[in-house]
C-alpha positions in Angstrom: 17.9 -13.0 28.8 14.2 -13.3 29.5 12.5 -11.0 32.0 10.7 -12.5 35.0 7.4 -11.8 33.3 8.5 -13.4 30.0 9.7 -16.5 32.0 6.4 -16.8 33.8 4.3 -16.4 30.6 6.5 -18.9 28.8 5.9 -21.5 31.5 2.1 -21.0 31.3 2.2 -21.0 27.5 4.2 -24.3 27.6 1.6 -25.9 29.9 -1.4 -24.7 27.9 0.0 -25.7 24.5 0.8 -29.2 25.9 -2.8 -29.4 27.2 -4.2 -28.2 23.9 -2.1 -30.6 21.8 -3.1 -33.6 24.0 -6.8 -32.9 24.4 -8.0 -30.6 21.6 -6.0 -31.1 18.5 -7.3 -34.0 16.4 -4.4 -34.1 13.9 -2.7 -37.6 14.1 0.6 -36.1 13.1 1.0 -34.3 16.5 -0.3 -37.0 18.9 3.2 -38.1 20.1 4.6 -34.5 20.5 6.1 -33.3 23.7 6.6 -29.6 24.3 10.1 -29.3 25.8 10.5 -25.5 26.1 9.0 -22.1 25.2 11.1 -19.0 24.8 9.3 -15.7 24.7 10.6 -12.4 23.3 10.7 -9.6 26.0 7.6 -7.9 24.4 5.7 -11.2 24.6 4.8 -11.0 20.9 6.6 -14.2 19.7 6.8 -17.6 21.3 9.4 -20.1 20.1 8.0 -23.5 21.0 10.5 -26.3 21.1 9.2 -29.8 20.6 10.3 -33.4 20.5 8.3 -36.5 19.5 8.3 -40.2 19.9 8.8 -41.7 16.5 11.2 -42.1 13.6 13.6 -39.3 12.8 12.3 -39.0 9.2 8.9 -38.0 10.4 10.1 -34.7 11.8 9.0 -32.7 8.8 5.6 -34.3 8.8 5.2 -33.5 12.5 6.3 -29.9 12.0 3.8 -29.5 9.2 1.0 -30.8 11.5 2.1 -28.3 14.2 2.2 -25.4 11.8 -1.2 -26.2 10.5 -2.6 -26.3 14.0 -0.9 -23.1 15.1 -3.9 -20.9 14.3 -6.2 -23.1 16.4 -3.6 -23.2 19.2 -3.4 -19.4 19.2 -7.2 -19.1 19.5 -7.3 -21.5 22.4 -4.5 -19.6 24.1 -6.5 -16.4 23.6 -9.4 -18.0 25.4 -7.3 -19.3 28.3 -4.8 -16.5 28.9 -5.5 -13.0 30.0 -3.0 -11.4 27.7 -3.6 -8.3 25.7 -1.7 -9.8 22.7 -1.5 -13.5 22.0 2.0 -14.3 20.9 2.8 -15.6 17.4 3.9 -19.2 17.6 7.0 -20.6 15.9 7.6 -24.3 16.3 11.2 -25.6 16.3 12.4 -29.2 16.7 14.4 -29.8 19.9 17.3 -32.1 19.0 18.8 -32.1 22.5 17.2 -35.4 23.4 18.8 -37.1 20.3 22.1 -35.5 21.2 22.0 -36.7 24.8 21.1 -40.2 23.6 24.0 -40.2 21.2 26.5 -39.1 23.9 25.1 -41.7 26.3 25.6 -44.4 23.6 29.1 -43.3 22.9 30.0 -43.3 26.6 28.6 -46.8 27.0 30.7 -48.0 24.1 33.9 -46.5 25.6 33.4 -48.2 29.0 
């Protein structure tokens, strides 16, 4: 369970990373990425950043490589924008919940 501070910081980190990806990162692999959630460790040293993207499912690895290559730049930008003593390490993870919800919706439509 996240503390109140970790929850607040994760919300700010989510907003800032979304802004950085949409306006600052020039890599075409990450243009259609949406940050869905950020989970912080209680000590605020690690941020698990969950993402989804508009595109084909087989592009997931390519998008993840683009995000990982931009992670150093993203951390530097977070350092400029946030007043934290330590900028968290960033780990990107694909959020498959949207695909799962879409599959359930499709199955429910087939049943009715």
